[in-house]
SENU-28779 format. One record per residue (C-alpha): residue in one letter; x, y negated, z. Coordinates in Angstrom, 3 decimals, always signed. Each point is the difference from the previous one (the first is absolute). Example, Ala and Ser with C-alpha at 12.3 -4.5 7.8 and 13.67 -1.06 7.14 Angstrom:
% residues 2
A_+12.300_+4.500_+7.800
S_+1.370_-3.440_-0.660
This chain:
% residues 87
M_+66.891_-19.855_+23.961
T_-2.860_-0.822_+2.365
E_-0.659_+1.681_+3.310
W_-3.036_+2.003_-1.180
M_+2.011_+1.352_-2.981
I_+2.739_+1.295_+2.281
W_-2.533_+1.742_+2.228
F_-1.672_+1.734_-3.016
V_+3.429_+0.953_-1.512
L_+1.007_+1.651_+3.271
A_-3.344_+1.803_+0.070
G_+0.607_+1.182_-3.468
V_+3.412_+1.304_+0.911
M_-1.358_+1.862_+2.939
V_-2.586_+1.707_-2.299
I_+2.600_+1.009_-2.473
L_+2.120_+1.405_+2.956
E_-2.992_+1.848_+1.252
M_-0.467_+1.661_-3.409
F_+3.644_+1.351_+0.319
T_-0.385_+1.207_+3.609
S_-3.674_+1.237_-0.167
T_-0.797_-1.380_+3.457
F_-3.034_-2.091_+0.873
Y_+1.967_-2.021_+2.578
L_+1.743_-2.254_-2.493
L_-3.325_-0.579_-1.590
M_-1.426_-1.166_+3.337
I_+3.013_-2.398_+0.428
A_-0.828_-1.211_-3.532
T_-3.484_-0.871_+0.981
G_+1.467_-2.056_+2.995
L_+2.146_-1.823_-2.529
A_-2.993_-0.600_-2.241
A_-1.847_-1.463_+3.046
G_+2.962_-2.348_+0.465
G_-0.281_-0.974_-3.666
L_-3.764_-0.724_+0.359
A_+0.720_-2.046_+3.031
A_+2.580_-1.986_-2.041
L_-2.522_-0.475_-2.776
T_-2.406_-1.666_+2.547
G_+2.646_-2.400_+1.145
A_+0.849_+1.513_+3.336
T_+3.337_-0.786_+1.740
T_+2.927_+2.209_-0.362
A_-0.281_+1.247_+3.560
L_-3.606_+0.892_-0.453
Q_+0.783_+1.833_-3.237
F_+2.622_+2.204_+1.839
I_-2.311_+0.542_+2.932
L_-2.900_+1.135_-2.414
A_+2.326_+2.244_-1.918
A_+1.314_+1.614_+3.099
V_-3.478_+0.516_+1.446
F_-1.560_+1.374_-3.071
G_+3.165_+2.250_-0.795
I_-0.025_+1.385_+3.626
C_-3.703_+0.484_+0.136
A_-0.110_+1.829_-3.358
T_+2.818_+2.126_+0.960
Y_-1.674_+0.882_+3.319
V_-3.206_+0.954_-1.749
L_+1.878_+2.235_-2.536
R_+1.802_+1.717_+2.954
R_-3.301_+0.736_+1.779
S_-1.627_+1.309_-3.230
K_+0.463_+3.506_-1.277
L_+2.329_-1.348_-2.818
G_+2.542_-1.135_+2.528
K_+0.310_+3.242_+1.848
F_+2.719_+2.510_-0.832
H_-1.234_+3.545_-0.158
K_+2.537_+2.558_+0.634
G_-0.750_+3.187_-1.754
D_+1.369_+3.501_+0.317
A_+2.379_+0.499_-2.911
A_-0.247_+3.716_+0.218
R_-3.658_-0.177_-1.067
D_+0.288_-2.568_-2.718
P_-0.183_+1.644_-3.344
N_+1.859_-2.897_-1.654
V_+3.076_+0.721_+2.149
N_-0.156_+3.778_+0.376
L_-0.407_+1.789_-3.355
D_-0.706_+3.369_+1.704
I_-3.400_-1.082_+1.296
């Protein structure tokens, strides 16, 4: 298997794992792996592929963390009608 295929297979595995866990963080790591695959398609060296995958994965994870999707909202369980049937 060529390098770019390995990158894209790993990205696909991360997307599948993200579907099981329902977190967007694995999806951001998958975008980093896809960036490494695109670098491999263009003929970049292995070291540059790893650097690009790491940079894109870290930047995407940081952007997700700063967005409202990455923030954990702690709610009051006593006021949630899905938890307390007396409400």
